[in-house]
C-alpha positions in Angstrom: -43.9 -45.2 -23.4 -41.4 -46.0 -26.1 -39.2 -42.9 -26.3 -38.2 -42.1 -29.9 -37.3 -38.4 -29.5 -36.4 -35.8 -26.8 -37.2 -32.1 -26.5 -35.2 -30.1 -24.0 -36.3 -26.8 -22.5 -33.5 -24.2 -22.7 -33.8 -21.6 -19.9 -33.0 -23.1 -16.5 -32.8 -26.6 -18.0 -29.8 -26.5 -20.3 -28.9 -22.8 -19.9 -28.5 -21.3 -16.5 -30.8 -18.3 -16.9 -31.5 -17.7 -13.2 -27.8 -17.8 -12.3 -26.8 -15.5 -15.2 -29.7 -13.1 -14.3 -28.7 -13.0 -10.6 -25.0 -12.3 -11.4 -25.9 -9.8 -14.1 -28.4 -8.1 -11.8 -25.9 -7.8 -9.0 -23.4 -6.1 -11.3 -26.0 -3.8 -12.8 -27.5 -2.7 -9.5 -24.0 -2.1 -8.0 -23.3 0.2 -10.9 -26.6 2.0 -10.3 -25.7 2.4 -6.6 -28.5 0.0 -5.6 -26.3 -2.6 -4.0 -28.2 -2.7 -0.7 -30.8 -5.5 -0.2 -29.8 -7.3 -3.4 -31.8 -10.3 -2.5 -35.0 -8.3 -2.2 -34.2 -6.5 -5.5 -33.6 -9.9 -7.2 -36.9 -11.4 -6.1 -38.8 -8.3 -7.3 -36.9 -8.3 -10.6 -37.8 -12.0 -11.3 -41.4 -11.5 -10.4 -41.7 -8.6 -12.9 -39.8 -10.7 -15.5 -42.3 -13.5 -15.1 -45.3 -11.3 -15.2 -44.4 -9.2 -18.2 -42.8 -12.0 -20.2 -46.0 -14.0 -19.9 -47.8 -10.9 -21.3 -45.4 -10.9 -24.3 -46.0 -14.6 -24.8 -49.7 -14.0 -24.9 -49.2 -11.3 -27.6 -50.3 -8.4 -25.3 -47.1 -6.5 -25.7 -44.0 -6.7 -27.9 -40.6 -8.2 -26.8 -39.2 -4.7 -26.5 -42.4 -3.6 -24.7 -42.0 -6.2 -22.0 -38.5 -5.0 -21.3 -39.7 -1.4 -21.0 -42.5 -2.4 -18.7 -40.1 -4.4 -16.5 -37.5 -1.7 -16.0 -40.2 1.0 -15.4 -41.9 -1.1 -12.8 -38.6 -2.0 -11.2 -37.3 1.6 -11.0 -40.6 3.5 -10.3 -38.8 6.6 -9.0 -36.8 7.0 -12.2 -37.9 9.1 -15.2 -38.2 6.4 -17.8 -41.3 7.6 -19.6 -39.2 8.2 -22.8 -38.8 4.9 -24.6 -35.2 5.6 -25.6 -34.3 6.2 -21.9 -36.1 3.1 -20.8 -34.3 1.0 -23.5 -30.9 2.5 -22.6 -31.5 1.7 -18.9 -32.6 -1.9 -19.7 -29.5 -2.3 -21.9 -27.3 -1.8 -18.9 -28.8 -4.8 -17.3 -28.8 -6.8 -20.5 -25.1 -6.3 -21.0 -24.4 -7.6 -17.5 -26.8 -10.5 -18.0 -25.2 -11.5 -21.3 -21.7 -11.4 -19.9 -22.8 -14.0 -17.3 -24.3 -16.5 -19.8 -23.4 -20.1 -19.2 -24.8 -23.6 -19.8 -25.2 -25.9 -16.8 -22.3 -28.3 -16.3 -24.4 -31.3 -17.3 -26.0 -29.8 -20.4 -23.5 -30.8 -23.0 -23.3 -34.4 -21.7 -27.1 -34.6 -21.7 -27.4 -33.6 -25.4 -24.5 -35.9 -26.3 -26.1 -38.9 -24.5 -29.5 -38.4 -26.2 -27.9 -38.1 -29.6 -25.7 -41.2 -28.9 -28.8 -43.2 -28.2 -30.0 -42.4 -31.7 -32.8 -40.1 -30.7 -33.9 -37.0 -32.6 -33.3 -34.2 -30.2 -34.6 -30.6 -30.2 -34.7 -27.6 -27.9 -38.2 -26.3 -27.3 -38.2 -22.9 -25.6 -40.3 -19.8 -25.2 -38.7 -16.6 -26.4 -37.3 -14.9 -29.5 -35.7 -17.3 -32.0 -32.6 -15.3 -32.6 -31.9 -14.7 -28.9 -32.4 -18.3 -27.9 -30.1 -19.5 -30.8 -27.5 -17.0 -29.6 -27.6 -18.5 -26.1 -27.0 -21.9 -27.6 -24.0 -20.6 -29.6 -22.4 -18.6 -26.9 -22.6 -21.3 -24.3 -20.9 -24.0 -26.3 -24.0 -26.1 -27.2 -24.2 -25.3 -30.9 -21.7 -28.0 -32.1 -24.3 -30.7 -31.3 -26.4 -29.4 -34.1 -29.6 -29.6 -32.1 -32.4 -27.5 -33.7 -33.9 -24.7 -31.6 -37.7 -24.3 -31.7 -38.5 -20.9 -30.1 -42.0 -19.7 -29.6 -41.5 -16.7 -31.8 -41.2 -19.1 -34.7 -44.0 -21.5 -33.6 -47.8 -21.3 -33.8 -47.9 -20.8 -30.0 -45.8 -20.7 -26.8 -45.6 -23.4 -24.2 -47.7 -24.6 -22.5 -50.1 -24.5 -25.5 -50.3 -27.9 -27.2 -49.6 -26.3 -30.6 -46.0 -25.5 -29.5 -45.3 -29.2 -28.7 -47.1 -30.6 -31.7 -45.2 -28.2 -34.1 -41.8 -29.1 -32.5 -42.5 -32.9 -32.8 -43.5 -32.4 -36.4 -40.3 -30.7 -37.2 -38.4 -33.6 -35.5 -40.5 -36.0 -37.6 -42.1 -37.9 -34.7 -45.5 -38.3 -33.1 -46.1 -36.5 -29.8 -46.8 -39.8 -28.1 -43.3 -41.0 -28.7 -41.5 -37.9 -27.5 -40.5 -36.8 -24.0 -40.2 -33.2 -22.8 -37.4 -32.4 -20.3 -37.8 -29.1 -18.5 -37.8 -27.2 -15.3 -41.4 -25.8 -15.3 -44.3 -27.8 -14.0 -46.7 -25.7 -15.9 -44.9 -24.9 -19.2 -43.0 -28.2 -19.6 -44.8 -31.0 -17.7 -48.5 -29.9 -17.9 -48.0 -28.5 -21.4 -46.4 -31.7 -22.6 -49.2 -33.8 -21.1 -51.8 -31.6 -22.9 -50.2 -32.4 -26.2 -49.7 -36.1 -25.5 -46.0 -36.1 -24.7 -44.3 -37.7 -21.7 -42.2 -35.5 -19.5 -39.4 -35.2 -17.0 -39.3 -32.4 -14.5 -35.8 -31.0 -13.8 -35.9 -29.9 -10.2 -32.3 -28.8 -9.5 -33.0 -27.0 -6.2 -35.8 -29.2 -4.7 -38.4 -26.5 -5.3 -41.1 -29.1 -5.9 -40.3 -31.4 -3.0 -43.5 -30.4 -1.1 -45.7 -29.5 -4.0 -48.8 -31.6 -4.1 -49.1 -30.9 -7.9 -45.8 -32.6 -8.5 -46.8 -35.9 -6.9 -46.4 -38.7 -9.5 -44.3 -36.5 -11.8 -41.0 -38.0 -12.8 -38.3 -35.7 -11.4 -34.5 -35.5 -11.6 -32.1 -33.2 -9.8 -29.5 -33.2 -12.6 -29.5 -34.1 -16.3 -27.0 -36.8 -15.6 -29.9 -38.9 -14.1 -31.5 -39.2 -17.5 -31.2 -42.5 -19.2 -32.4 -43.4 -22.8 
């Protein structure tokens, strides 16, 4: 495939969401007196995040609603029935998470390399447009001028083909000439294939080494392995 454009995922591809969430969660839980068994707490938190965020992406609940659902399920013994209390409790985690935001060390160089190759470059991400743009600004990636295409401003969320088709249209390229670079086998790789794009799976931690469904998928451990 002749590559004429590149779309990068944001969370856990350019932006270290998992690392920031783990650091933020540790700080938040310590403040709540729940510092014991942090690893168990973290896995449960991420499972709830994945479940309720998918509900938000499907339009079942609002962005604020998925936050309330997560914190209520995470702290079942707490009295969080009142929305204001649930919001305030989640805000404690959110402040710790935001304080830990950072881009991966290879992110800036990856954007710079793609742009230097003369390729139109975009960031295609699920989430709220304003929040995702703020991540790009606060982690030092904004000076590259790469547009952010977030699902809240698109006809659909990844892995729906409409998300990829819309992003390619905004870059002014056909899907068949664009490659999607992301960390999710479902949202980025399978989603891209469904829309006619090529893809590269970013597998920083070897999570897909023994996955049968990753056989034949082009993988990299770091963004420095990409070549245009």
